[in-house]
N, CA, C and O atoms as CSV, one atom per row, in Angstrom:
chain,resi,resn,atom,element,x,y,z
A,1,MET,N,N,71.007,-18.627,16.321
A,1,MET,CA,C,69.607,-18.988,16.269
A,1,MET,C,C,68.784,-18.123,17.223
A,1,MET,O,O,67.655,-17.755,16.899
A,2,ILE,N,N,69.322,-17.801,18.370
A,2,ILE,CA,C,68.586,-16.986,19.328
A,2,ILE,C,C,68.295,-15.593,18.759
A,2,ILE,O,O,67.177,-15.108,18.934
A,3,PRO,N,N,69.250,-14.917,18.081
A,3,PRO,CA,C,68.902,-13.630,17.479
A,3,PRO,C,C,67.786,-13.743,16.434
A,3,PRO,O,O,66.965,-12.835,16.299
A,4,ASP,N,N,67.757,-14.856,15.696
A,4,ASP,CA,C,66.702,-15.043,14.698
A,4,ASP,C,C,65.329,-15.096,15.353
A,4,ASP,O,O,64.377,-14.477,14.878
A,5,ILE,N,N,65.238,-15.837,16.439
A,5,ILE,CA,C,63.967,-15.939,17.155
A,5,ILE,C,C,63.572,-14.584,17.728
A,5,ILE,O,O,62.401,-14.207,17.686
A,6,GLY,N,N,64.542,-13.854,18.260
A,6,GLY,CA,C,64.272,-12.530,18.808
A,6,GLY,C,C,63.778,-11.563,17.752
A,6,GLY,O,O,62.884,-10.759,18.016
A,7,VAL,N,N,64.349,-11.632,16.557
A,7,VAL,CA,C,63.903,-10.763,15.458
A,7,VAL,C,C,62.473,-11.115,15.055
A,7,VAL,O,O,61.660,-10.224,14.811
A,8,LEU,N,N,62.166,-12.398,14.984
A,8,LEU,CA,C,60.811,-12.813,14.629
A,8,LEU,C,C,59.792,-12.348,15.665
A,8,LEU,O,O,58.716,-11.871,15.306
A,9,ILE,N,N,60.121,-12.482,16.935
A,9,ILE,CA,C,59.215,-12.027,17.988
A,9,ILE,C,C,59.075,-10.512,17.951
A,9,ILE,O,O,57.975,-9.986,18.117
A,10,GLY,N,N,60.183,-9.807,17.733
A,10,GLY,CA,C,60.134,-8.348,17.638
A,10,GLY,C,C,59.281,-7.885,16.467
A,10,GLY,O,O,58.520,-6.926,16.592
A,11,ALA,N,N,59.404,-8.564,15.328
A,11,ALA,CA,C,58.592,-8.217,14.160
A,11,ALA,C,C,57.110,-8.449,14.444
A,11,ALA,O,O,56.263,-7.654,14.038
A,12,TYR,N,N,56.805,-9.531,15.135
A,12,TYR,CA,C,55.413,-9.816,15.487
A,12,TYR,C,C,54.853,-8.719,16.388
A,12,TYR,O,O,53.742,-8.237,16.166
A,13,ILE,N,N,55.614,-8.328,17.395
A,13,ILE,CA,C,55.167,-7.270,18.307
A,13,ILE,C,C,54.943,-5.965,17.546
A,13,ILE,O,O,53.926,-5.298,17.740
A,14,ALA,N,N,55.892,-5.600,16.681
A,14,ALA,CA,C,55.777,-4.352,15.920
A,14,ALA,C,C,54.564,-4.385,14.995
A,14,ALA,O,O,53.843,-3.394,14.884
A,15,LEU,N,N,54.333,-5.512,14.332
A,15,LEU,CA,C,53.193,-5.598,13.417
A,15,LEU,C,C,51.861,-5.565,14.160
A,15,LEU,O,O,50.882,-5.017,13.653
A,16,ARG,N,N,51.816,-6.141,15.346
A,16,ARG,CA,C,50.586,-6.045,16.152
A,16,ARG,C,C,50.323,-4.606,16.570
A,16,ARG,O,O,49.170,-4.177,16.627
A,17,CYS,N,N,51.380,-3.860,16.862
A,17,CYS,CA,C,51.223,-2.449,17.207
A,17,CYS,C,C,50.768,-1.638,15.997
A,17,CYS,O,O,49.933,-0.743,16.133
A,18,VAL,N,N,51.300,-1.937,14.828
A,18,VAL,CA,C,50.853,-1.262,13.605
A,18,VAL,C,C,49.375,-1.556,13.360
A,18,VAL,O,O,48.621,-0.684,12.928
A,19,GLU,N,N,48.974,-2.785,13.640
A,19,GLU,CA,C,47.562,-3.145,13.505
A,19,GLU,C,C,46.695,-2.284,14.423
A,19,GLU,O,O,45.624,-1.830,14.021
A,20,MET,N,N,47.150,-2.061,15.646
A,20,MET,CA,C,46.403,-1.212,16.577
A,20,MET,C,C,46.341,0.231,16.085
A,20,MET,O,O,45.327,0.907,16.255
A,21,LEU,N,N,47.425,0.696,15.476
A,21,LEU,CA,C,47.449,2.065,14.962
A,21,LEU,C,C,46.505,2.242,13.767
A,21,LEU,O,O,46.022,3.347,13.521
A,22,CYS,N,N,46.245,1.178,13.036
A,22,CYS,CA,C,45.410,1.256,11.840
A,22,CYS,C,C,43.921,1.045,12.116
A,22,CYS,O,O,43.100,1.193,11.211
A,23,LYS,N,N,43.570,0.706,13.340
A,23,LYS,CA,C,42.156,0.486,13.653
A,23,LYS,C,C,41.380,1.793,13.554
A,23,LYS,O,O,41.909,2.855,13.884
A,24,PRO,N,N,40.141,1.724,13.106
A,24,PRO,CA,C,39.342,2.949,13.022
A,24,PRO,C,C,38.943,3.444,14.408
A,24,PRO,O,O,38.962,2.695,15.385
A,25,GLU,N,N,38.583,4.712,14.468
A,25,GLU,CA,C,38.214,5.310,15.749
A,25,GLU,C,C,36.979,4.651,16.356
A,25,GLU,O,O,36.808,4.663,17.575
A,26,ALA,N,N,36.124,4.081,15.523
A,26,ALA,CA,C,34.921,3.420,16.009
A,26,ALA,C,C,35.232,2.166,16.821
A,26,ALA,O,O,34.375,1.690,17.566
A,27,ALA,N,N,36.434,1.627,16.693
A,27,ALA,CA,C,36.811,0.426,17.432
A,27,ALA,C,C,37.162,0.737,18.891
A,27,ALA,O,O,37.329,-0.176,19.700
A,28,PHE,N,N,37.272,2.016,19.221
A,28,PHE,CA,C,37.644,2.424,20.577
A,28,PHE,C,C,36.453,3.074,21.268
A,28,PHE,O,O,35.519,3.540,20.614
A,29,SER,N,N,36.496,3.100,22.584
A,29,SER,CA,C,35.380,3.664,23.340
A,29,SER,C,C,35.341,5.186,23.285
A,29,SER,O,O,34.279,5.788,23.439
A,30,SER,N,N,36.497,5.807,23.065
A,30,SER,CA,C,36.545,7.264,22.991
A,30,SER,C,C,37.794,7.700,22.240
A,30,SER,O,O,38.665,6.891,21.921
A,31,LYS,N,N,37.862,9.013,21.962
A,31,LYS,CA,C,39.058,9.550,21.301
A,31,LYS,C,C,40.260,9.472,22.216
A,31,LYS,O,O,41.386,9.284,21.757
A,32,VAL,N,N,40.022,9.617,23.519
A,32,VAL,CA,C,41.124,9.532,24.485
A,32,VAL,C,C,41.707,8.118,24.499
A,32,VAL,O,O,42.924,7.944,24.563
A,33,ALA,N,N,40.844,7.121,24.441
A,33,ALA,CA,C,41.315,5.731,24.430
A,33,ALA,C,C,42.150,5.456,23.181
A,33,ALA,O,O,43.173,4.776,23.256
A,34,LYS,N,N,41.715,5.982,22.030
A,34,LYS,CA,C,42.493,5.796,20.803
A,34,LYS,C,C,43.825,6.513,20.908
A,34,LYS,O,O,44.842,5.984,20.459
A,35,SER,N,N,43.845,7.707,21.491
A,35,SER,CA,C,45.087,8.468,21.628
A,35,SER,C,C,46.075,7.746,22.539
A,35,SER,O,O,47.257,7.630,22.215
A,36,ILE,N,N,45.593,7.268,23.662
A,36,ILE,CA,C,46.468,6.555,24.604
A,36,ILE,C,C,47.006,5.280,23.966
A,36,ILE,O,O,48.189,4.966,24.099
A,37,THR,N,N,46.140,4.548,23.277
A,37,THR,CA,C,46.570,3.321,22.610
A,37,THR,C,C,47.598,3.623,21.525
A,37,THR,O,O,48.571,2.886,21.368
A,38,SER,N,N,47.390,4.688,20.788
A,38,SER,CA,C,48.335,5.055,19.728
A,38,SER,C,C,49.697,5.439,20.298
A,38,SER,O,O,50.734,5.064,19.752
A,39,ILE,N,N,49.686,6.180,21.389
A,39,ILE,CA,C,50.948,6.572,22.032
A,39,ILE,C,C,51.683,5.340,22.553
A,39,ILE,O,O,52.888,5.199,22.344
A,40,LEU,N,N,50.966,4.458,23.226
A,40,LEU,CA,C,51.597,3.248,23.772
A,40,LEU,C,C,52.075,2.311,22.659
A,40,LEU,O,O,53.129,1.690,22.792
A,41,ALA,N,N,51.320,2.201,21.574
A,41,ALA,CA,C,51.747,1.355,20.453
A,41,ALA,C,C,53.015,1.904,19.811
A,41,ALA,O,O,53.927,1.147,19.480
A,42,THR,N,N,53.069,3.218,19.637
A,42,THR,CA,C,54.268,3.836,19.060
A,42,THR,C,C,55.470,3.649,19.975
A,42,THR,O,O,56.563,3.326,19.511
A,43,LEU,N,N,55.271,3.849,21.261
A,43,LEU,CA,C,56.356,3.651,22.230
A,43,LEU,C,C,56.824,2.201,22.231
A,43,LEU,O,O,58.023,1.937,22.312
A,44,THR,N,N,55.898,1.271,22.141
A,44,THR,CA,C,56.252,-0.151,22.105
A,44,THR,C,C,57.061,-0.488,20.859
A,44,THR,O,O,58.008,-1.271,20.930
A,45,ILE,N,N,56.699,0.091,19.724
A,45,ILE,CA,C,57.456,-0.145,18.486
A,45,ILE,C,C,58.884,0.364,18.639
A,45,ILE,O,O,59.830,-0.317,18.242
A,46,VAL,N,N,59.048,1.554,19.211
A,46,VAL,CA,C,60.387,2.134,19.378
A,46,VAL,C,C,61.237,1.281,20.322
A,46,VAL,O,O,62.398,0.997,20.029
A,47,VAL,N,N,60.665,0.879,21.441
A,47,VAL,CA,C,61.406,0.060,22.411
A,47,VAL,C,C,61.757,-1.297,21.804
A,47,VAL,O,O,62.879,-1.778,21.970
A,48,THR,N,N,60.816,-1.910,21.110
A,48,THR,CA,C,61.069,-3.206,20.473
A,48,THR,C,C,62.174,-3.099,19.426
A,48,THR,O,O,63.037,-3.972,19.333
A,49,ALA,N,N,62.141,-2.028,18.640
A,49,ALA,CA,C,63.191,-1.835,17.634
A,49,ALA,C,C,64.560,-1.697,18.298
A,49,ALA,O,O,65.546,-2.241,17.800
A,50,GLY,N,N,64.627,-0.984,19.403
A,50,GLY,CA,C,65.896,-0.847,20.124
A,50,GLY,C,C,66.400,-2.173,20.668
A,50,GLY,O,O,67.591,-2.474,20.584
A,51,ILE,N,N,65.507,-2.951,21.217
A,51,ILE,CA,C,65.895,-4.254,21.779
A,51,ILE,C,C,66.339,-5.206,20.671
A,51,ILE,O,O,67.327,-5.923,20.826
A,52,VAL,N,N,65.611,-5.214,19.554
A,52,VAL,CA,C,65.990,-6.084,18.428
A,52,VAL,C,C,67.344,-5.654,17.870
A,52,VAL,O,O,68.181,-6.500,17.555
A,53,TYR,N,N,67.563,-4.355,17.749
A,53,TYR,CA,C,68.858,-3.867,17.257
A,53,TYR,C,C,69.986,-4.320,18.190
A,53,TYR,O,O,71.030,-4.782,17.729
A,54,ASP,N,N,69.772,-4.185,19.496
A,54,ASP,CA,C,70.788,-4.609,20.456
A,54,ASP,C,C,71.049,-6.109,20.348
A,54,ASP,O,O,72.196,-6.550,20.413
A,55,LEU,N,N,69.991,-6.885,20.183
A,55,LEU,CA,C,70.137,-8.333,20.064
A,55,LEU,C,C,70.912,-8.708,18.805
A,55,LEU,O,O,71.793,-9.567,18.846
A,56,VAL,N,N,70.584,-8.068,17.694
A,56,VAL,CA,C,71.244,-8.385,16.429
A,56,VAL,C,C,72.696,-7.917,16.432
A,56,VAL,O,O,73.566,-8.603,15.895
A,57,SER,N,N,72.969,-6.755,17.032
A,57,SER,CA,C,74.340,-6.247,17.027
A,57,SER,C,C,75.264,-7.079,17.906
A,57,SER,O,O,76.463,-7.163,17.640
A,58,ARG,N,N,74.718,-7.692,18.947
A,58,ARG,CA,C,75.541,-8.549,19.806
A,58,ARG,C,C,75.714,-9.942,19.224
A,58,ARG,O,O,76.742,-10.583,19.444
A,59,GLY,N,N,74.734,-10.411,18.495
A,59,GLY,CA,C,74.803,-11.743,17.908
A,59,GLY,C,C,74.695,-12.828,18.955
A,59,GLY,O,O,74.031,-12.651,19.976
A,60,SER,N,N,75.341,-13.943,18.708
A,60,SER,CA,C,75.286,-15.087,19.622
A,60,SER,C,C,76.525,-15.172,20.499
A,60,SER,O,O,76.870,-16.257,20.966
A,61,ASN,N,N,77.187,-14.080,20.727
A,61,ASN,CA,C,78.406,-14.083,21.534
A,61,ASN,C,C,78.052,-14.009,23.013
A,61,ASN,O,O,78.069,-12.938,23.619
A,62,PHE,N,N,77.737,-15.147,23.571
A,62,PHE,CA,C,77.418,-15.202,24.978
A,62,PHE,C,C,78.710,-15.330,25.771
A,62,PHE,O,O,79.651,-15.977,25.311
A,63,PRO,N,N,78.770,-14.731,26.942
A,63,PRO,CA,C,79.989,-14.842,27.737
A,63,PRO,C,C,80.255,-16.288,28.144
A,63,PRO,O,O,79.330,-17.051,28.422
A,64,VAL,N,N,81.518,-16.644,28.173
A,64,VAL,CA,C,81.904,-18.004,28.546
A,64,VAL,C,C,81.953,-18.094,30.069
A,64,VAL,O,O,82.588,-17.276,30.734
A,65,VAL,N,N,81.280,-19.090,30.600
A,65,VAL,CA,C,81.276,-19.293,32.043
A,65,VAL,C,C,82.493,-20.123,32.398
A,65,VAL,O,O,82.695,-21.199,31.836
A,66,PRO,N,N,83.322,-19.627,33.342
A,66,PRO,CA,C,84.507,-20.403,33.723
A,66,PRO,C,C,84.117,-21.799,34.240
A,66,PRO,O,O,83.182,-21.938,35.027
A,67,GLY,N,N,84.819,-22.784,33.803
A,67,GLY,CA,C,84.565,-24.150,34.240
A,67,GLY,C,C,83.677,-24.933,33.304
A,67,GLY,O,O,83.609,-26.159,33.393
A,68,LEU,N,N,82.991,-24.241,32.402
A,68,LEU,CA,C,82.136,-24.943,31.443
A,68,LEU,C,C,82.775,-24.874,30.065
A,68,LEU,O,O,83.231,-23.815,29.633
A,69,SER,N,N,82.804,-25.986,29.394
A,69,SER,CA,C,83.359,-25.994,28.040
A,69,SER,C,C,82.231,-26.042,27.036
A,69,SER,O,O,81.129,-26.507,27.330
A,70,ARG,N,N,82.522,-25.561,25.866
A,70,ARG,CA,C,81.498,-25.570,24.798
A,70,ARG,C,C,81.578,-26.820,24.004
A,70,ARG,O,O,80.801,-27.007,23.068
């Protein structure tokens, strides 16, 4: 269940970044602001995709703490 929630949150973050990338230039104060926002949105998408991939590839296999039973 935890990987499912992580994927949903990751998808939300990625889609919000895509929304920022699709905004017209008039929505920003300058071309530099749009460029910086576009770079940061792209970087955020890449990092989020990496984290989601790591979460999904590990699954729900949490380490067992000695002394605690499941």
